[in-house]
C-alpha positions in Angstrom: 78.7 -70.7 275.0 79.8 -74.1 273.9 78.7 -73.9 270.2 80.6 -70.7 269.5 83.0 -70.9 266.6 85.0 -67.9 265.3 84.7 -69.4 261.9 80.9 -69.6 261.9 80.8 -66.0 263.3 83.2 -64.9 260.5 81.1 -66.6 257.9 77.9 -65.1 259.2 79.5 -61.6 259.3 80.7 -62.0 255.7 77.3 -63.1 254.5 75.6 -60.2 256.3 78.1 -57.8 254.8 77.7 -59.3 251.3 73.9 -59.2 251.5 73.8 -55.6 252.7 76.3 -54.6 250.0 74.4 -56.4 247.2 71.1 -54.8 248.2 72.7 -51.4 248.2 74.6 -51.9 244.9 71.8 -53.7 243.0 68.8 -51.9 244.4 70.1 -48.7 246.0 68.5 -49.7 249.3 69.8 -49.9 252.8 69.4 -53.4 254.5 67.4 -52.1 257.5 65.0 -54.9 258.4 62.5 -52.6 260.2 62.3 -50.3 257.1 61.9 -53.2 254.8 59.1 -54.7 256.9 57.5 -51.3 257.3 57.5 -50.9 253.5 55.5 -54.2 253.2 52.8 -52.8 255.4 52.6 -49.3 253.9 50.0 -48.2 251.3 52.8 -47.6 248.8 53.2 -50.8 246.9 56.4 -50.0 245.1 59.2 -52.5 246.0 56.7 -55.0 247.3 58.5 -57.9 245.5 62.1 -57.3 246.6 60.9 -56.5 250.2 58.9 -59.8 250.4 61.8 -61.8 248.9 64.3 -60.2 251.3 62.2 -61.1 254.3 61.4 -64.5 253.0 65.1 -65.1 252.6 65.7 -64.2 256.3 63.0 -66.5 257.5 63.9 -69.2 255.0 67.6 -69.1 256.0 66.8 -69.5 259.6 64.4 -72.4 258.8 67.1 -74.0 256.6 69.7 -73.7 259.5 67.3 -75.4 261.9 66.4 -78.1 259.4 70.0 -78.9 258.6 71.1 -78.9 262.2 68.3 -81.3 263.2 69.2 -83.7 260.5 73.0 -83.7 260.9 72.9 -84.4 264.6 73.7 -80.8 265.5 70.4 -80.2 267.2 72.1 -79.4 270.6 73.7 -76.3 269.0 70.3 -74.8 268.2 69.3 -71.9 270.5 66.1 -72.6 272.4 63.7 -70.5 274.3 64.2 -71.0 278.0 61.3 -72.8 279.6 59.6 -70.8 282.4 60.7 -67.4 281.0 57.8 -65.0 281.7 55.8 -64.4 278.4 54.8 -61.0 279.6 58.5 -59.9 279.7 58.9 -61.2 276.1 55.9 -59.2 275.0 57.1 -56.1 276.8 60.6 -56.5 275.3 59.2 -56.8 271.8 57.1 -53.6 272.3 60.1 -51.8 273.7 62.2 -52.9 270.7 59.5 -51.7 268.3 59.3 -48.4 270.1 63.0 -47.9 270.1 63.2 -48.8 266.4 60.6 -46.2 265.6 62.3 -43.6 267.9 65.7 -44.2 266.3 64.2 -44.3 262.8 65.9 -47.6 262.1 67.0 -50.9 263.7 70.3 -52.5 264.6 70.7 -53.9 261.1 70.1 -50.6 259.4 72.2 -48.5 261.8 74.7 -51.0 263.0 75.6 -52.8 259.8 74.8 -50.2 257.0 74.9 -46.9 258.8 78.2 -47.4 260.6 79.7 -48.7 257.3 78.7 -45.4 255.7 80.2 -43.5 258.7 76.8 -42.0 259.6 77.1 -40.1 262.9 73.4 -40.7 263.5 73.9 -44.4 263.1 76.9 -44.5 265.3 75.0 -42.7 268.1 71.9 -44.9 267.6 74.0 -48.1 267.7 75.7 -46.9 270.9 72.3 -46.2 272.5 71.1 -49.7 271.4 74.1 -51.3 273.1 73.8 -49.3 276.3 70.1 -50.0 276.5 70.7 -53.7 276.0 73.4 -53.8 278.7 71.2 -51.8 281.1 68.2 -54.0 280.4 70.2 -57.2 281.0 71.6 -55.9 284.2 68.2 -54.9 285.5 66.5 -58.1 284.5 69.2 -60.4 286.0 70.5 -58.5 289.0 67.6 -56.3 290.0 64.5 -58.3 289.1 66.2 -61.7 289.3 64.9 -63.1 286.0 67.3 -65.6 284.7 
């Protein structure tokens, strides 16, 4: 990957860690995106404001990155959806991720960032399963089904 920089990766990791820590220290909540989003859709309206602001910050941060990159001549570094990639596979992948998140009772951000940092055995196992499933899926898609 041409646009990889260890400094940007380090900065991103630090920001994720600081965000997860701040949410835990200031609000007593784990920064698991699936749980935060699920809370917005539940009938229980407690925490609606912080959940909405957290998710708006995720979306707004991505938008800001794209906006700045486009205006500073760094548009080539922006990841793009590959043309010709089968939409049915994207939908199936999204449904599989949603099913896996529900099955694991959390997502990669909750288990991988917050759970492992708390030495949760359940999160360590869940993150390992996420990684193995991702590796297996990539292998099957590329080498068995020939989808590039």
